[in-house]
C-alpha angles and dihedrals in degrees: 000000000000117000111263103220136033112256113282098022104088095086105022092054094052114139124226113255092251090062104042128113117260111281115255107287128221106263120232116246091262092051091049090054090051091048089055090049093049092049092049092056100039090106094043106083098189093050092042091054090052092049095055095044089053093045112107105247110186117219136333104234101171104054133132112209097215095045092048098058112103107255090230088059092050089052091052089048089051091052095049090053093050092242122164134224120222129208091274089057091250122143115240137177120270147289096080104225133172113327095020134091130203111263086227088072086077086072093072105014106074094184089054091046094052094044090055093046091050090049093048096044147024091262110144092358106155112265109247092016122134099265099173099102097037093047094055094040092063092071092061093048095056098030095106086058096042096052088063130068103012089173094057091047089052093050091058094044095045090055091053091047090055092043088055089057097250124143107205141014138210111195134183119234137166110238116216096335097185092048090050090050090051096048093046090052090051095045102037127187125269099178096264119099095198094053093042090050091052089052092051089052096045115107091004095283096142091039090054090050090051088050090052091048090053092051088048089053092048090054090047089050091050091049091046094052091046093047093046095041090234096160094047127086089257107051120177120248095255091066091080097047116112108230131188125183131222115204110232123220120206102234090191093062128095115281094255092058093042092051093045092051090049093052093044092052094048098045088046091052091055092047106039120041091208086074124060109177148306141288136187114245139184123060113328087209094058117124094245094041091054093043094049100035097110092041088056090053090054091051093051092049089057097044094044089059091048095046106033092165095061117093127227127213110163134196099233132163098014084149138109136190110276093028093077136014110273095253087068092056094060109084118353094117093040090052092046090054102034103030105031092025095220116194093214134017125209129220093342092172092148093070101116091046092061127094112262091003094162089058089050091051092047090050092050090051092049093048093039089235101172124217118219111219121196102178099186092052093049091051097049099040100036105014089237117145145129114008093001091061115090091220093115093041091058091048093048089055094050096249112153110251126201125182118225142169103227099193108000095170093057094037092047090229140112137208091263090062090049091054092046092051092051091050094047099040097043099027092236120187124233092256088051092053090046092054092050088056090049090049092057091061095037093058096038119114094240110132130251137045122313130252087228129074127227123338103337094187091060100029104026133251110302122160119246117258093262091062100028094109097038123090120212111231092021130065127359111283120255120266094259092046091050089054091052092052093047092051100041123058089193096052089046091056092043090054092050090055092051090051087052092052089054091053092042089055092052097043114033099069091053101051093249124149123291111275110265120230 
């Protein structure tokens, strides 16, 4: 077992009792049996892999659609569209002139196929190598593919999410990028969020962009249903996956574009239920992202007041000593939580390098600001793993923690691997794994009331009164519980997961099939 904390932090980082996670709970008889089964197979990699693939694993809440598509699938889409690949392994539009090759050549030239896959993903990247630059460079290399066919990409990803025994997905996409660039160029940025917002609204410019984004989403939905055969008598599994989109904002862009994308995403979230909010993407350590960080927080403060129905998960603290000057390690997570009032933060590995980090952790615990943890991504991009990772620090302070994949296509990983890593690196018990899966639904942005009462991170997962006497996976829910499940998409998804846990407990120890959704 790896040590859980860096030397010297075990006592100085102690959380006050009011802000600690719930104490270990007494497992039920079924959970105790599953815990024994897990302990028995910890040194049996094949069986352990089966266990974690079958384990119900909630939702993926930190997920970039383009980066989630399997690289081989992107290459097939490139071939179908007649795209070309240049000498830098970058996809470019046809015709394929000098210095380029048709992407379709990858179908019959294995060496070319493998070279593209390596350039577009972390495949064969040296373990322990500095993967930061290679990781982020992949997106530019397959960008010409990713900007096309959002529906086909989602069909592949949704099937994989369901196969991983997950029940919902929040994924980041970039709505109408060319339209946003055009509106930003026409509107400009004068340093004042309120004035710039008024100019975006003047003459219906922003509303026209929202309408275009809704139409784009309609087209993507239609393409998804066709690709996944959702209207046939043999629909693919992804057809039944609840999906919500988070509009991404390119934090490395000029202020006019950043503000326009923020406003578009927030206004879109209040108009179209398929969208829930916005997030800042691109490397947090980029020169423009660092220069404009405080400005981006100011923009968000204004727009959050204008669009209170939009949700805000933020990449924050995806930084590490040596990657940026020390001054940039001091407050990014704190500002995301206390200035922008983010409802979830992503990565946030730099916590213990920030000023007043304990106060930030206590604030996150009190507000139930969840942290999204993609272990593989943190290791590949920043080299942060094991005892260096603040995973256990967040948990000790009572901060809600959810596991995520980030860009599983680029990283060549899946959510089962993330759960398995957590169990092995931090010696997590079966009930702890189960509660991580529950947290990923509890802190999702799906609408409606929760199946759980109070603050489950601090007080444990106890069903609300309406469903207290009903047992998922067993008898028909009580009338009041059925009413909650019918009215609340979130509670309905949580109920499905609890029923899957019931089936999982009865099947996994006997080599039965993976629990169905």
